[in-house]
Every structure is written in C-alpha cells, then in structure tokens.
MDAnalysis code that builds the backbone (N, CA, C; Angstrom):
import MDAnalysis as mda
import numpy as np

u = mda.Universe.empty(570, n_residues=190, atom_resindex=np.repeat(np.arange(190), 3), trajectory=True)
u.add_TopologyAttr("name", ["N", "CA", "C"] * 190)
u.add_TopologyAttr("resid", np.arange(1, 191))
u.add_TopologyAttr("resname", ["MET", "HIS", "ILE", "ARG", "PHE", "ALA", "GLU", "GLU", "GLY", "ASP", "ALA", "ARG", "ALA", "LEU", "LEU", "ASP", "ILE", "TYR", "GLY", "GLN", "TYR", "MET", "ASP", "THR", "SER", "ILE", "THR", "PHE", "GLU", "TYR", "ARG", "LEU", "PRO", "THR", "GLU", "GLU", "GLU", "PHE", "ALA", "ALA", "ARG", "ILE", "ARG", "GLU", "ILE", "SER", "ARG", "GLU", "TYR", "PRO", "TYR", "LEU", "VAL", "CYS", "GLU", "ASP", "GLY", "GLY", "GLY", "ILE", "VAL", "GLY", "TYR", "ALA", "TYR", "ALA", "HIS", "ARG", "GLN", "MET", "GLU", "ARG", "ALA", "ALA", "TYR", "GLN", "TRP", "ASN", "ALA", "GLU", "LEU", "SER", "ILE", "TYR", "LEU", "ASP", "ARG", "GLY", "TYR", "THR", "ALA", "ARG", "GLY", "LEU", "GLY", "LYS", "LYS", "LEU", "TYR", "GLY", "LEU", "LEU", "MET", "GLU", "ILE", "LEU", "ARG", "MET", "GLN", "GLY", "VAL", "ARG", "THR", "VAL", "TYR", "GLY", "ILE", "VAL", "THR", "VAL", "PRO", "ASN", "GLU", "LYS", "SER", "GLU", "GLY", "LEU", "HIS", "LEU", "SER", "MET", "GLY", "PHE", "ARG", "ARG", "VAL", "GLY", "THR", "CYS", "ARG", "SER", "THR", "GLY", "TYR", "LYS", "SER", "GLY", "ALA", "TRP", "HIS", "ASP", "VAL", "ALA", "TRP", "PHE", "GLU", "LYS", "PRO", "ILE", "ALA", "PRO", "TYR", "GLU", "ASP", "GLY", "PRO", "ALA", "PRO", "PHE", "LEU", "PRO", "ILE", "ARG", "GLU", "LEU", "PRO", "ALA", "ALA", "GLU", "LEU", "ALA", "GLU", "LEU", "LEU", "ARG", "ARG", "GLN", "GLN", "ALA"])
u.atoms.positions = np.array([
    [0.836, -1.175, 0.000],
    [0.000, 0.000, 0.000],
    [0.883, 1.241, 0.000],
    [0.396, 2.233, -0.691],
    [1.152, 3.478, -0.850],
    [0.232, 4.655, -0.539],
    [0.650, 5.536, 0.375],
    [-0.124, 6.727, 0.718],
    [0.582, 7.942, 0.136],
    [-0.210, 8.811, -0.476],
    [0.315, 10.047, -1.062],
    [-0.739, 11.134, -0.939],
    [-0.356, 12.351, -1.287],
    [-1.312, 13.455, -1.294],
    [-2.208, 13.353, -2.522],
    [-3.468, 13.687, -2.339],
    [-4.433, 13.644, -3.437],
    [-4.132, 14.734, -4.455],
    [-4.538, 14.464, -5.677],
    [-4.430, 15.421, -6.782],
    [-5.815, 15.543, -7.411],
    [-6.042, 16.644, -8.085],
    [-7.343, 16.849, -8.732],
    [-7.683, 15.706, -9.690],
    [-6.671, 15.150, -10.339],
    [-6.875, 14.050, -11.272],
    [-7.355, 12.766, -10.615],
    [-7.355, 12.718, -9.288],
    [-7.851, 11.549, -8.560],
    [-9.364, 11.569, -8.397],
    [-10.006, 12.649, -8.812],
    [-11.427, 12.842, -8.542],
    [-12.278, 11.644, -8.966],
    [-12.067, 11.114, -10.156],
    [-12.901, 10.001, -10.627],
    [-12.775, 8.783, -9.713],
    [-11.545, 8.441, -9.333],
    [-11.330, 7.276, -8.467],
    [-11.935, 7.499, -7.080],
    [-11.832, 8.702, -6.566],
    [-12.403, 8.996, -5.253],
    [-13.923, 8.971, -5.310],
    [-14.484, 9.444, -6.404],
    [-15.938, 9.377, -6.581],
    [-16.432, 7.928, -6.635],
    [-15.626, 7.056, -7.224],
    [-16.007, 5.636, -7.266],
    [-16.141, 5.076, -5.852],
    [-15.267, 5.520, -4.953],
    [-15.348, 5.078, -3.551],
    [-16.505, 5.790, -2.857],
    [-16.580, 7.090, -2.998],
    [-17.631, 7.874, -2.336],
    [-19.017, 7.409, -2.782],
    [-19.135, 7.053, -4.035],
    [-20.408, 6.585, -4.576],
    [-20.919, 5.329, -3.885],
    [-20.029, 4.544, -3.293],
    [-20.434, 3.342, -2.566],
    [-21.257, 3.678, -1.320],
    [-21.214, 4.948, -0.913],
    [-21.905, 5.372, 0.304],
    [-23.092, 6.292, 0.039],
    [-23.392, 6.572, -1.214],
    [-24.454, 7.521, -1.536],
    [-25.835, 7.026, -1.115],
    [-26.075, 5.741, -1.156],
    [-27.383, 5.205, -0.773],
    [-27.452, 4.848, 0.703],
    [-26.554, 5.423, 1.491],
    [-26.523, 5.191, 2.936],
    [-26.632, 6.539, 3.649],
    [-26.743, 6.482, 4.953],
    [-26.741, 7.716, 5.741],
    [-25.337, 8.098, 6.194],
    [-24.324, 7.392, 5.717],
    [-22.946, 7.723, 6.080],
    [-22.580, 9.096, 5.538],
    [-23.048, 9.424, 4.340],
    [-22.917, 10.791, 3.834],
    [-24.320, 11.379, 3.758],
    [-24.428, 12.665, 4.034],
    [-25.728, 13.324, 3.971],
    [-25.965, 14.001, 2.623],
    [-25.057, 13.809, 1.682],
    [-25.312, 14.322, 0.331],
    [-26.389, 13.478, -0.321],
    [-27.214, 14.114, -1.121],
    [-28.291, 13.400, -1.824],
    [-27.873, 12.919, -3.202],
    [-26.921, 13.594, -3.811],
    [-26.491, 13.202, -5.155],
    [-24.968, 13.171, -5.211],
    [-24.469, 12.269, -6.034],
    [-23.027, 12.161, -6.211],
    [-22.522, 13.394, -6.957],
    [-21.527, 14.086, -6.432],
    [-20.989, 15.253, -7.130],
    [-20.416, 14.852, -8.491],
    [-20.299, 15.832, -9.372],
    [-19.652, 15.579, -10.655],
    [-18.146, 15.470, -10.427],
    [-17.469, 14.953, -11.404],
    [-16.015, 14.857, -11.321],
    [-15.392, 16.246, -11.162],
    [-15.937, 17.231, -11.869],
    [-15.420, 18.599, -11.785],
    [-15.655, 19.174, -10.381],
    [-16.834, 18.921, -9.820],
    [-17.122, 19.400, -8.463],
    [-16.177, 18.755, -7.450],
    [-15.934, 17.484, -7.615],
    [-15.079, 16.782, -6.669],
    [-13.626, 17.239, -6.807],
    [-13.173, 17.468, -8.031],
    [-11.818, 17.977, -8.246],
    [-11.661, 19.339, -7.574],
    [-12.694, 20.168, -7.648],
    [-12.652, 21.484, -6.995],
    [-12.561, 21.331, -5.479],
    [-13.248, 20.355, -4.925],
    [-13.163, 20.103, -3.485],
    [-11.742, 19.717, -3.084],
    [-11.146, 18.828, -3.857],
    [-9.769, 18.418, -3.581],
    [-8.853, 19.637, -3.610],
    [-9.000, 20.462, -4.638],
    [-8.165, 21.656, -4.794],
    [-8.341, 22.601, -3.601],
    [-9.587, 22.878, -3.223],
    [-9.863, 23.820, -2.138],
    [-9.335, 23.318, -0.795],
    [-9.626, 22.080, -0.473],
    [-9.185, 21.529, 0.814],
    [-7.665, 21.467, 0.875],
    [-7.026, 21.066, -0.223],
    [-5.573, 20.877, -0.260],
    [-4.787, 22.178, -0.126],
    [-5.439, 23.300, -0.296],
    [-4.744, 24.589, -0.109],
    [-4.344, 24.800, 1.344],
    [-5.134, 24.251, 2.255],
    [-4.909, 24.496, 3.675],
    [-4.612, 23.229, 4.479],
    [-5.208, 22.120, 4.075],
    [-5.208, 20.910, 4.900],
    [-4.715, 19.687, 4.123],
    [-4.312, 18.633, 4.849],
    [-3.898, 17.402, 4.172],
    [-5.089, 16.648, 3.582],
    [-4.887, 16.135, 2.388],
    [-5.879, 15.306, 1.686],
    [-5.098, 14.120, 1.139],
    [-5.312, 12.953, 1.693],
    [-4.501, 11.776, 1.396],
    [-5.284, 10.724, 0.639],
    [-4.588, 9.980, -0.204],
    [-5.156, 8.810, -0.855],
    [-4.252, 7.614, -0.568],
    [-4.862, 6.445, -0.542],
    [-4.119, 5.208, -0.364],
    [-4.315, 4.361, -1.605],
    [-3.198, 3.897, -2.162],
    [-3.240, 3.057, -3.354],
    [-2.799, 1.640, -3.012],
    [-3.396, 0.712, -3.714],
    [-2.990, -0.683, -3.617],
    [-3.014, -1.246, -5.027],
    [-1.895, -1.752, -5.474],
    [-1.815, -2.298, -6.826],
    [-2.078, -1.264, -7.905],
    [-1.747, -0.009, -7.634],
    [-1.921, 1.052, -8.624],
    [-3.288, 1.710, -8.619],
    [-4.230, 1.185, -7.845],
    [-5.562, 1.778, -7.776],
    [-5.819, 2.381, -6.410],
    [-6.626, 3.429, -6.361],
    [-6.952, 4.081, -5.096],
    [-8.016, 3.265, -4.369],
    [-7.751, 2.965, -3.092],
    [-8.661, 2.135, -2.304],
    [-9.238, 2.878, -1.098],
    [-8.802, 4.102, -0.889],
    [-9.323, 4.885, 0.216],
    [-8.751, 6.282, 0.201],
    [-9.440, 7.173, 0.914],
    [-8.936, 8.535, 1.044],
    [-9.414, 9.132, 2.354],
    [-8.645, 10.095, 2.835],
    [-8.975, 10.788, 4.072],
    [-8.464, 12.211, 3.969],
    [-9.188, 13.108, 4.605],
    [-8.773, 14.511, 4.569],
    [-9.222, 15.213, 5.830],
    [-8.638, 16.377, 6.056],
    [-9.029, 17.238, 7.163],
    [-9.533, 18.543, 6.566],
    [-10.357, 19.212, 7.325],
    [-10.799, 20.552, 6.915],
    [-11.158, 21.345, 8.160],
    [-11.356, 22.622, 7.967],
    [-11.661, 23.511, 9.088],
    [-12.917, 23.023, 9.805],
    [-12.856, 22.995, 11.133],
    [-13.982, 22.501, 11.910],
    [-15.074, 23.559, 12.059],
    [-14.719, 24.804, 12.279],
    [-15.686, 25.901, 12.360],
    [-15.003, 27.158, 11.832],
    [-15.789, 28.152, 11.480],
    [-15.268, 29.296, 10.730],
    [-14.554, 30.385, 11.524],
    [-14.979, 30.712, 12.706],
    [-14.403, 31.848, 13.436],
    [-12.920, 31.626, 13.727],
    [-12.181, 32.725, 13.845],
    [-10.725, 32.668, 14.028],
    [-10.307, 31.840, 15.235],
    [-11.071, 31.894, 16.310],
    [-10.704, 31.171, 17.529],
    [-10.736, 29.655, 17.361],
    [-11.348, 29.177, 16.277],
    [-11.421, 27.735, 16.021],
    [-10.287, 27.224, 15.130],
    [-9.343, 28.073, 14.749],
    [-8.317, 27.681, 13.778],
    [-7.449, 26.520, 14.238],
    [-7.430, 26.225, 15.524],
    [-6.599, 25.133, 16.037],
    [-7.349, 23.805, 16.099],
    [-8.494, 23.739, 15.448],
    [-9.301, 22.527, 15.366],
    [-9.393, 22.081, 13.909],
    [-9.640, 20.808, 13.707],
    [-9.883, 20.298, 12.358],
    [-10.860, 19.130, 12.445],
    [-11.661, 18.993, 11.394],
    [-12.571, 17.858, 11.271],
    [-11.971, 16.870, 10.280],
    [-12.050, 15.595, 10.603],
    [-11.491, 14.552, 9.752],
    [-12.603, 13.794, 9.043],
    [-12.321, 13.357, 7.820],
    [-13.244, 12.518, 7.051],
    [-12.458, 11.410, 6.386],
    [-13.087, 10.250, 6.270],
    [-12.422, 9.110, 5.644],
    [-13.453, 8.261, 4.909],
    [-13.054, 7.786, 3.734],
    [-13.885, 6.867, 2.954],
    [-12.978, 5.788, 2.396],
    [-13.352, 4.546, 2.641],
    [-12.589, 3.400, 2.151],
    [-13.454, 2.584, 1.210],
    [-12.816, 2.046, 0.178],
    [-13.505, 1.083, -0.663],
    [-14.020, -0.015, 0.254],
    [-15.252, -0.441, 0.030],
    [-15.864, -1.421, 0.941],
    [-15.055, -2.719, 1.042],
    [-14.287, -3.028, 0.040],
    [-13.442, -4.213, 0.088],
    [-12.179, -4.025, 0.910],
    [-11.946, -2.809, 1.410],
    [-10.724, -2.517, 2.164],
    [-10.992, -2.064, 3.589],
    [-12.210, -2.250, 4.087],
    [-12.489, -1.888, 5.474],
    [-11.992, -2.986, 6.400],
    [-11.836, -2.636, 7.668],
    [-11.418, -3.579, 8.715],
    [-10.051, -4.199, 8.452],
    [-9.153, -3.434, 7.837],
    [-7.787, -3.916, 7.574],
    [-6.722, -3.024, 8.214],
    [-7.141, -2.033, 9.001],
    [-6.184, -1.116, 9.620],
    [-5.870, 0.098, 8.781],
    [-6.436, 0.169, 7.591],
    [-6.159, 1.304, 6.700],
    [-6.704, 2.611, 7.274],
    [-7.880, 2.557, 7.888],
    [-8.455, 3.760, 8.485],
    [-7.553, 4.330, 9.558],
    [-7.019, 3.467, 10.406],
    [-6.100, 3.922, 11.462],
    [-4.847, 4.546, 10.872],
    [-4.356, 3.933, 9.827],
    [-3.127, 4.445, 9.206],
    [-3.359, 5.836, 8.610],
    [-4.447, 5.988, 7.862],
    [-4.744, 7.285, 7.248],
    [-5.042, 8.346, 8.309],
    [-5.867, 8.012, 9.289],
    [-6.183, 8.961, 10.355],
    [-4.924, 9.347, 11.131],
    [-4.080, 8.359, 11.441],
    [-2.846, 8.642, 12.171],
    [-1.945, 9.600, 11.418],
    [-1.817, 9.399, 10.129],
    [-0.988, 10.281, 9.307],
    [-1.591, 11.681, 9.232],
    [-2.902, 11.767, 9.068],
    [-3.556, 13.078, 9.080],
    [-3.235, 13.825, 10.369],
    [-3.345, 13.138, 11.498],
    [-3.106, 13.799, 12.779],
    [-1.658, 14.243, 12.939],
    [-0.708, 13.466, 12.413],
    [0.700, 13.881, 12.464],
    [0.902, 15.172, 11.678],
    [0.324, 15.250, 10.504],
    [0.463, 16.457, 9.682],
    [-0.238, 17.628, 10.349],
    [-1.437, 17.414, 10.857],
    [-2.182, 18.493, 11.518],
    [-1.424, 19.020, 12.734],
    [-0.768, 18.144, 13.462],
    [0.050, 18.570, 14.604],
    [1.147, 19.517, 14.119],
    [1.770, 19.192, 12.982],
    [2.799, 20.062, 12.409],
    [2.212, 21.434, 12.022],
    [0.934, 21.453, 11.690],
    [0.269, 22.687, 11.288],
    [-0.205, 23.516, 12.481],
    [-0.092, 22.966, 13.679],
    [-0.503, 23.685, 14.871],
    [-1.889, 23.344, 15.379],
    [-2.533, 22.342, 14.794],
    [-3.860, 21.928, 15.246],
    [-3.725, 21.256, 16.614],
    [-4.677, 21.552, 17.505],
    [-4.667, 20.981, 18.845],
    [-5.737, 19.904, 19.042],
    [-6.888, 20.059, 18.379],
    [-8.000, 19.136, 18.587],
    [-8.580, 18.719, 17.250],
    [-8.843, 17.426, 17.104],
    [-9.493, 16.925, 15.889],
    [-10.836, 16.328, 16.254],
    [-11.740, 16.366, 15.271],
    [-13.106, 15.902, 15.451],
    [-13.485, 14.935, 14.348],
    [-14.305, 13.976, 14.712],
    [-14.938, 13.092, 13.751],
    [-16.435, 13.195, 13.956],
    [-17.174, 13.332, 12.888],
    [-18.621, 13.438, 12.961],
    [-19.197, 12.221, 12.253],
    [-19.964, 11.420, 12.987],
    [-20.377, 10.105, 12.516],
    [-21.889, 9.949, 12.625],
    [-22.528, 9.593, 11.513],
    [-23.935, 9.214, 11.579],
    [-24.017, 7.900, 12.350],
    [-24.901, 7.856, 13.344],
    [-25.002, 6.657, 14.173],
    [-26.369, 6.007, 14.017],
    [-26.371, 4.684, 14.074],
    [-25.240, 3.804, 14.345],
    [-24.364, 3.591, 13.101],
    [-23.084, 3.475, 13.336],
    [-22.099, 3.128, 12.318],
    [-20.950, 2.461, 13.076],
    [-21.100, 1.185, 13.301],
    [-20.195, 0.428, 14.151],
    [-18.724, 0.580, 13.754],
    [-18.444, 0.513, 12.461],
    [-17.043, 0.589, 12.016],
    [-16.440, 1.953, 12.297],
    [-17.151, 3.017, 11.967],
    [-16.610, 4.357, 12.189],
    [-16.535, 4.693, 13.676],
    [-17.559, 4.320, 14.413],
    [-17.516, 4.542, 15.865],
    [-16.334, 3.796, 16.475],
    [-16.131, 2.550, 16.047],
    [-15.015, 1.751, 16.540],
    [-13.665, 2.347, 16.191],
    [-13.530, 2.865, 14.961],
    [-12.275, 3.505, 14.553],
    [-11.950, 4.665, 15.484],
    [-12.916, 5.541, 15.703],
    [-12.661, 6.712, 16.536],
    [-12.307, 6.308, 17.971],
    [-13.081, 5.420, 18.550],
    [-12.823, 5.020, 19.930],
    [-11.477, 4.307, 20.065],
    [-11.111, 3.481, 19.083],
    [-9.842, 2.754, 19.147],
    [-8.634, 3.674, 19.008],
    [-8.864, 4.869, 18.456],
    [-7.760, 5.818, 18.276],
    [-7.734, 6.887, 19.363],
    [-8.499, 6.679, 20.418],
    [-8.440, 7.596, 21.547],
    [-9.389, 8.776, 21.487],
    [-10.290, 8.784, 20.524],
    [-11.311, 9.821, 20.506],
    [-12.310, 9.514, 21.615],
    [-12.971, 10.538, 22.105],
    [-14.072, 10.306, 23.038],
    [-15.330, 10.913, 22.438],
    [-16.413, 10.256, 22.680],
    [-17.701, 10.737, 22.178],
    [-18.128, 11.896, 23.076],
    [-18.323, 13.072, 22.478],
    [-18.639, 14.255, 23.280],
    [-20.094, 14.672, 23.172],
    [-20.839, 14.065, 22.281],
    [-22.252, 14.412, 22.194],
    [-22.909, 13.826, 20.970],
    [-24.230, 13.899, 20.976],
    [-25.020, 13.406, 19.852],
    [-26.067, 14.445, 19.494],
    [-26.141, 14.794, 18.240],
    [-27.193, 15.663, 17.724],
    [-28.306, 14.745, 17.244],
    [-29.440, 14.857, 17.847],
    [-30.562, 13.960, 17.563],
    [-31.317, 14.399, 16.319],
    [-31.651, 13.420, 15.488],
    [-32.464, 13.658, 14.277],
    [-31.996, 14.892, 13.518],
    [-30.705, 14.958, 13.283],
    [-30.124, 16.156, 12.682],
    [-30.032, 16.104, 11.163],
    [-30.180, 14.930, 10.574],
    [-30.141, 14.803, 9.119],
    [-31.221, 13.863, 8.627],
    [-31.832, 14.219, 7.498],
    [-32.890, 13.392, 6.920],
    [-32.407, 12.842, 5.587],
    [-32.355, 11.527, 5.492],
    [-31.925, 10.885, 4.249],
    [-32.526, 9.491, 4.187],
    [-32.821, 9.058, 2.974],
    [-33.353, 7.709, 2.728],
    [-34.608, 7.434, 3.548],
    [-35.448, 8.447, 3.673],
    [-36.733, 8.271, 4.334],
    [-36.702, 8.216, 5.846],
    [-35.599, 8.656, 6.459],
    [-35.524, 8.597, 7.923],
    [-34.661, 9.738, 8.463],
    [-34.929, 10.098, 9.719],
    [-34.095, 11.054, 10.443],
    [-32.943, 10.287, 11.094],
    [-31.760, 10.909, 11.090],
    [-30.566, 10.241, 11.619],
    [-29.878, 11.105, 12.670],
    [-29.347, 10.423, 13.691],
    [-28.535, 11.076, 14.716],
    [-27.092, 11.149, 14.228],
    [-26.372, 12.142, 14.744],
    [-24.960, 12.311, 14.420],
    [-24.182, 12.476, 15.723],
    [-23.155, 11.663, 15.906],
    [-22.303, 11.739, 17.094],
    [-21.028, 12.509, 16.774],
    [-20.591, 13.289, 17.744],
    [-19.330, 14.024, 17.640],
    [-18.282, 13.307, 18.481],
    [-17.131, 13.055, 17.864],
    [-15.987, 12.473, 18.548],
    [-14.863, 13.503, 18.552],
    [-14.100, 13.547, 19.645],
    [-13.071, 14.581, 19.829],
    [-11.789, 13.942, 20.347],
    [-10.653, 14.478, 19.866],
    [-9.369, 13.985, 20.365],
    [-8.359, 15.127, 20.399],
    [-7.741, 15.384, 21.552],
    [-6.638, 16.342, 21.588],
    [-5.396, 15.694, 20.978],
    [-4.668, 16.448, 20.164],
    [-3.463, 15.894, 19.534],
    [-2.196, 16.677, 19.871],
    [-2.343, 17.796, 20.589],
    [-1.180, 18.606, 20.978],
    [-1.546, 19.377, 22.242],
    [-0.534, 19.843, 22.980],
    [-0.805, 20.587, 24.221],
    [-1.512, 21.919, 23.941],
    [-2.214, 22.398, 24.952],
    [-2.967, 23.651, 24.858],
    [-2.239, 24.755, 25.625],
    [-1.140, 25.226, 25.077],
    [-0.387, 26.284, 25.748],
    [-1.003, 27.648, 25.420],
    [-0.691, 28.637, 26.269],
    [-1.160, 29.998, 26.025],
    [-0.415, 30.597, 24.829],
    [-1.086, 31.466, 24.094],
    [-0.463, 32.166, 22.972],
    [-0.014, 31.259, 21.846],
    [-0.867, 30.345, 21.374],
    [-0.425, 29.432, 20.303],
    [-0.135, 30.189, 19.004],
    [0.847, 29.676, 18.273],
    [1.138, 30.237, 16.948],
    [-0.071, 29.993, 16.052],
    [-0.301, 30.874, 15.084],
    [-1.443, 30.670, 14.170],
    [-1.319, 29.357, 13.398],
    [-2.472, 28.826, 13.006],
    [-2.537, 27.651, 12.147],
    [-1.674, 27.880, 10.913],
    [-0.936, 26.874, 10.509],
    [-0.035, 26.962, 9.363],
    [-0.604, 26.134, 8.215],
    [-0.986, 26.765, 7.094],
    [-1.498, 25.991, 5.951],
    [-0.482, 24.953, 5.494],
    [-0.964, 23.852, 4.987],
    [-0.086, 22.754, 4.600],
    [0.959, 23.177, 3.577],
    [0.604, 24.080, 2.694],
    [1.560, 24.522, 1.665],
    [2.759, 25.263, 2.264],
    [2.664, 25.653, 3.535],
    [3.765, 26.348, 4.195],
    [4.646, 25.412, 5.020],
    [4.274, 24.151, 5.100],
    [5.120, 23.180, 5.793],
    [6.283, 22.791, 4.882],
    [7.424, 22.464, 5.449],
    [8.563, 22.042, 4.620],
    [8.237, 20.786, 3.812],
    [8.381, 20.882, 2.507],
    [8.058, 19.767, 1.610],
    [8.888, 18.526, 1.943],
    [10.131, 18.720, 2.329],
    [10.993, 17.580, 2.646],
    [10.479, 16.824, 3.873],
    [9.971, 17.552, 4.876],
    [9.435, 16.898, 6.074],
    [8.180, 16.098, 5.748],
    [7.329, 16.662, 4.904],
    [6.119, 15.944, 4.494],
    [6.463, 14.692, 3.695],
    [7.426, 14.818, 2.794],
    [7.846, 13.670, 1.978],
    [8.406, 12.560, 2.870],
    [9.193, 12.943, 3.876],
    [9.762, 11.956, 4.796],
    [8.664, 11.281, 5.617],
    [7.685, 12.049, 6.053],
    [6.567, 11.490, 6.811],
    [5.804, 10.455, 5.977],
    [5.536, 10.782, 4.717],
    [4.855, 9.830, 3.824],
    [5.733, 8.599, 3.575],
    [7.022, 8.826, 3.377],
    [7.946, 7.715, 3.126],
    [7.954, 6.737, 4.304],
    [7.966, 7.261, 5.526],
    [7.962, 6.406, 6.720],
    [6.683, 5.575, 6.807],
    [5.599, 6.083, 6.287],
    [4.327, 5.345, 6.325],
    [4.353, 4.121, 5.395],
    [5.201, 4.157, 4.400],
    [5.274, 3.052, 3.442],
    [6.021, 1.867, 4.016],
    [6.865, 2.150, 5.004],
    [7.711, 1.081, 5.582],
    [6.926, 0.107, 6.427],
])
C-alpha cells in the first residue's frame, strides 16, 4: 500500500469510492458530485489541509482529509477529519493508518484538537474513533434526513497537541517544509 497526497486528477477514483456510500446515511449528500465538483473540493481543501489517498496495486482504495472545523478565528486550532474506504478494504487497519498520518500532519500545522462526525449507528466508524483515543462528546438527535428517515450524528473529539497559552497561528499545509512531508509519507510506506 502506498499513501500520497491527493491530486485533482484523482477525482474520478475517489468518486467511485464515495459513490459506494451515496445510498446510505454515512454521507448526507443526496447526489453524487460531478467529477469537476469533486476535483474542486480536492483543490480547495488541499490549499490548507492534508488530503490523502491510499493506493494498492496502482488503484486508489481509500482517502482521508481534514478541513476547518468551524469558521471563526478562535477555532483555527481545530480540524474535522473525514475518511472513505472502498468497501473491500475496510477492517484492515487502513483507516487507522490514514487517520494517524492526518493527525501527524495536523500537529505540524498547529492543530490541537481533531473531530470526527459520525452518523449513528455506524459500528465501524464509531469503533475507529474510539480505538484511536477519541471520546464521544455528544449526539445531535435527528439532525439529518436521508433515505426516508431522520438520523442522529455523534461528535468524537481527540486532543493531539498541548494547549499552551499564545499558540502560533494555524499553518497551511503549503507552508510546511516539503521535505518533512515527503519523509513522513515515506515512513508510512515502511
């Protein structure tokens, strides 16, 4: 398996994975985005945050990314994580690997707390978060309507760095040293 940063040209392969979840409540989108829309999402998120893909045998089998958790300036030290795996690649440790790498990069960017937002019940996603040290901090009841039913959403939270006074501002990923990022990805392949 090989993990690398996503590129806009990966949009079709990522949509193939994301499309596996369109008829579920795992995503609250009603329609599969176009390839152009998805490429734009990759471009926008990648300007500030890590967006990773995992390949196996030359094909993409999963992806994970971080994005801003809330808009106000005081929230800049938080990030929300998302992950989608090809259904044939779940329960193999890939989610932990991708999430772990995201958190390492986010720590380098100055992020202190990460969040996972999970439609419940979702045993696999809930298990991933709990196994990685997240704690469930609350549930929004009947917060999304999809597939003819109202769904609850649980928030999971994990501190990833100390909370010292006067933290340096969040550092966009493009401002991190490219050599350090390359080394971090290289170590994940070993």
